[in-house]
C-alpha positions in Angstrom: 16.2 5.7 -25.7 14.1 8.4 -25.0 10.4 8.5 -24.4 7.8 11.9 -24.2 4.6 11.9 -22.0 1.7 13.2 -23.2 -1.2 13.7 -20.7 -4.8 13.9 -22.3 -7.6 15.6 -20.4 -11.0 14.7 -21.0 -14.3 14.4 -19.7 -15.1 11.1 -18.8 -17.8 10.8 -20.9 -15.7 11.1 -24.4 -12.8 9.4 -22.7 -13.8 5.4 -24.0 -14.1 6.5 -27.3 -11.1 8.4 -27.5 -8.7 5.3 -25.9 -10.6 3.1 -28.5 -9.4 5.0 -31.6 -6.4 5.2 -29.7 -5.8 1.6 -30.1 -7.6 1.5 -33.5 -4.4 3.4 -34.8 -1.9 1.2 -33.1 -1.5 3.4 -29.7 -1.7 1.1 -27.0 0.9 2.9 -24.7 -1.1 4.3 -22.5 -2.0 4.5 -19.1 -6.2 6.1 -17.8 -7.2 7.4 -14.6 -10.6 7.8 -14.2 -12.6 9.1 -11.6 -15.9 6.9 -12.2 -13.1 4.3 -11.4 -11.8 6.4 -8.1 -15.2 6.7 -6.9 -16.1 3.0 -7.2 -12.7 2.3 -5.8 -13.6 4.8 -2.5 -17.4 2.7 -2.4 -15.9 -0.4 -2.6 -12.5 -1.4 -1.8 -11.3 -2.3 1.6 -8.0 0.8 1.2 -10.3 3.7 0.1 -8.6 5.9 3.6 -5.6 6.2 1.6 -7.1 7.5 -1.8 -5.1 10.2 -2.7 -7.2 13.5 -2.1 -5.8 15.1 -5.7 -7.7 11.4 -7.5 -11.2 12.0 -5.2 -11.2 15.5 -6.6 -10.9 14.6 -10.3 -13.4 15.5 -12.3 -11.6 14.8 -16.0 -10.1 11.6 -16.9 -6.2 11.9 -17.6 -4.9 9.5 -20.4 -1.3 9.6 -20.0 0.3 8.9 -23.6 4.0 7.3 -23.5 5.6 7.9 -27.2 9.1 6.2 -27.5 11.3 8.4 -29.8 11.7 5.6 -32.5 11.0 5.6 -36.0 7.3 5.4 -35.5 7.5 8.9 -33.5 6.3 11.4 -35.7 3.9 9.1 -37.3 2.0 8.4 -33.6 2.7 11.9 -32.3 0.6 12.9 -35.6 -2.1 10.7 -35.1 -3.0 11.5 -31.5 -3.3 15.6 -32.6 -5.3 14.8 -35.5 -7.5 12.9 -32.9 -6.7 16.0 -30.3 -8.1 18.1 -33.6 -10.7 16.1 -34.2 -12.5 15.6 -31.1 -12.3 19.5 -30.3 -14.1 20.2 -33.5 -16.7 17.5 -32.3 -17.6 20.3 -29.1 -15.2 18.0 -27.0 -13.4 20.2 -24.2 -10.1 18.3 -24.5 -6.3 19.7 -22.5 -2.7 18.8 -23.4 0.2 18.8 -21.3 3.6 16.9 -22.8 6.7 16.2 -21.2 10.5 14.6 -22.4 11.0 11.6 -20.4 15.0 10.6 -20.8 15.1 6.3 -20.2 17.6 7.0 -17.5 14.9 8.9 -15.7 11.9 6.4 -17.4 14.0 3.7 -15.4 15.6 5.0 -12.2 14.7 8.6 -11.6 11.8 7.3 -9.3 14.4 5.5 -7.5 15.7 9.0 -5.7 12.7 9.2 -3.8 13.4 6.3 -1.8 16.1 6.7 1.1 16.8 5.1 4.0 14.6 6.7 7.2 15.3 6.2 10.2 11.7 4.9 12.4 11.4 5.1 16.2 14.2 4.6 18.3 16.0 1.9 16.4 14.9 1.2 13.2 16.2 1.9 9.8 13.9 1.1 6.6 16.3 0.9 3.3 16.0 0.0 0.0 18.0 -2.4 -1.7 19.8 0.0 -3.9 20.8 2.1 -0.8 23.9 1.9 1.6 23.6 1.0 4.9 25.1 4.7 6.6 28.2 5.2 8.2 28.3 4.1 11.7 24.5 2.7 11.9 23.6 1.0 14.7 19.9 0.5 14.0 17.9 -2.6 13.3 17.9 -2.8 9.2 14.6 -3.2 7.7 15.1 -3.4 3.8 12.3 -3.4 1.7 11.9 -2.1 -2.1 9.2 -0.3 -3.2 6.4 -2.2 -5.8 3.6 -1.2 -7.5 1.1 -3.1 -5.0 2.7 -2.4 -1.6 4.7 0.4 -0.2 8.0 0.8 2.1 7.1 1.7 5.5 6.7 5.8 4.3 3.0 6.1 5.3 2.2 6.9 8.5 0.0 4.0 9.6 3.2 1.8 8.9 5.7 3.7 10.8 3.0 4.5 13.3 3.0 0.2 13.6 6.3 -0.3 13.6 6.9 2.2 16.7 4.8 0.1 18.5 6.6 -2.9 17.7 9.4 -1.7 19.7 7.7 -1.5 22.7 5.7 -4.6 22.5 8.4 -7.2 20.7 11.3 -8.5 23.8 11.5 -11.9 22.2 10.2 -15.3 21.3 6.8 -13.6 20.4 4.4 -15.3 18.1 3.5 -12.4 15.9 -0.2 -12.2 13.8 0.3 -10.0 10.8 -3.4 -9.3 9.4 -3.5 -7.7 6.2 0.1 -7.9 6.0 0.5 -5.9 2.8 4.3 -6.2 2.0 5.2 -7.7 5.1 7.1 -4.8 6.6 5.4 -5.5 9.7 6.1 -9.2 9.8 9.7 -8.7 8.7 10.2 -5.8 11.5 9.0 -8.2 14.3 11.3 -11.1 12.9 14.2 -8.8 13.1 13.2 -7.4 16.6 13.6 -10.6 18.0 9.9 -12.6 17.5 10.0 -16.1 17.4 7.3 -16.8 14.5 5.0 -14.9 12.7 1.7 -15.5 10.6 1.3 -13.1 8.1 -2.6 -13.1 6.1 -3.5 -10.9 2.8 -6.0 -11.2 0.4 -3.8 -10.1 -2.2 -1.5 -12.3 -4.5 0.5 -10.0 -5.1 1.2 -9.9 -1.2 2.6 -13.1 -1.2 5.1 -12.6 -3.6 5.9 -9.8 -1.5 6.6 -11.2 1.8 8.6 -14.0 0.1 11.0 -11.3 -1.8 10.7 -9.5 1.4 11.5 -12.3 3.9 14.1 -13.4 1.5 16.0 -10.1 1.3 16.0 -9.8 5.2 17.6 -13.3 5.5 15.0 -14.2 7.6 14.5 -18.2 7.5 11.4 -19.4 5.7 10.7 -21.5 9.3 9.8 -18.4 10.9 6.8 -17.4 9.3 3.8 -18.8 7.0 2.4 -16.5 4.4 -1.7 -17.1 3.7 -3.6 -15.9 1.1 -7.4 -15.7 1.9 -10.1 -13.4 3.9 -10.8 -14.3 7.6 -14.2 -12.4 7.4 -15.3 -14.8 4.8 -13.2 -18.3 4.7 -14.1 -20.0 7.6 -12.0 -22.2 7.5 -9.2 -19.3 7.8 -11.2 -18.2 10.4 -10.7 -21.0 12.9 -7.3 -21.3 11.7 -6.7 -18.1 12.9 -8.8 -18.2 15.7 -7.6 -21.2 16.8 -3.9 -19.5 17.4 -2.8 -17.8 20.3 -1.1 -14.7 19.6 1.7 -12.6 21.9 1.4 -9.5 19.6 -1.6 -8.9 16.6 -1.0 -5.9 14.4 -3.8 -4.8 12.0 -2.8 -1.8 9.4 -6.2 -2.0 7.3 -8.9 0.5 7.4 -11.1 1.4 10.4 -14.6 -0.5 9.0 -12.3 -3.8 8.7 -10.6 -3.7 11.8 -13.7 -3.3 13.8 -14.9 -6.1 11.8 -12.3 -8.2 13.3 -13.1 -7.5 16.6 -14.5 -10.5 17.5 -11.6 -12.7 15.9 -8.5 -11.0 17.6 -10.7 -11.1 21.0 -10.5 -15.3 20.4 -6.7 -15.5 19.4 -5.3 -12.8 21.4 -2.8 -14.1 24.5 -4.3 -12.6 27.8 -1.0 -10.9 28.0 -0.7 -9.7 24.3 -1.0 -6.7 22.8 -3.3 -5.8 19.7 -1.6 -3.0 17.5 -4.3 -1.6 15.3 -3.9 1.6 12.1 -4.7 2.5 9.4 -7.2 4.4 11.4 -8.0 8.3 10.3 -8.3 10.2 13.2 -11.8 11.4 12.4 -12.8 7.5 13.1 -10.7 6.8 16.6 -13.9 6.8 18.5 -15.5 4.3 16.3 -12.7 2.0 16.5 -12.7 2.2 20.4 -15.9 2.1 21.2 -16.0 -1.3 18.9 -13.1 -2.8 21.0 -14.0 -1.8 24.4 -17.5 -3.2 24.0 -15.4 -6.3 22.5 -13.9 -6.7 26.3 -10.4 -5.0 25.0 -8.9 -1.4 26.5 -7.1 1.2 25.5 -3.5 0.7 26.5 -2.3 4.2 24.3 -3.1 6.1 21.4 -0.5 7.4 18.3 -1.2 9.9 16.0 0.9 11.1 13.1 -0.8 13.9 10.3 -4.3 12.6 9.6 -3.6 8.6 10.9 -3.9 7.1 14.1 -2.9 3.8 15.8 -4.1 2.1 18.6 -2.7 -0.3 21.4 -5.4 -2.6 22.9 -5.0 -4.8 25.5 -7.1 -7.6 27.4 
């Protein structure tokens, strides 16, 4: 079974009508990327620093239609072209790109982008379908990509993992705030930490954490995964604040990292280490100043590309 991908670029104001007519004609296999949604996400999401520059510069909506080359293929393609011509006759500016996609590529080609990746002195991230490289002596962290969370390829994750190599010596209690896939918690436990508490606001994160812990053969008794917003949930905040952690990781975004400074001050051991990332380099001074005001001291800063990780101590 093969697929054809049709990318339709259209003014955002006309996109809703265009997609409504697609649905009315029985064409529902499409995805819309709307610059208005991207703008809203940038203004409201705690993950706004991670939005790709290509998306933030969009001016047109992109409607990506996937056509299965089955018995309905020709009729559906005719409907799409009729609609494009109708829109053009009405004065709507429409651009079209097409690409053939073989089913094998559709299902598996994305996997070629995920290969074993060496990080720091002694870590290796690999997806489950890749073999461990021959002669490997590194600690293997097995993480598969998902629709919601990455695999450690982002600079901020790599920076945190490299810092964890320096701060995990054995038997530590770790807090991973904004844990996402759980990759930092998994890494800490594989490096020798005793226990880990992982917290995130997303439902998908809890599923990803459990899957990745199981994938790395980590006993469930060694970690807890909790869904919640520590900045809004007073009960959760008290639970976290009552803890005593040797190492805290917070790979989120600058404003949320800053907002959590007092919480981390309450639950980090006097001899502990706080690893913060998700910080674009333009915000280093903001984060540093906020934490120094809260009684932390900067131990060191690592930078990769446009991103920074800051290690704090008390």
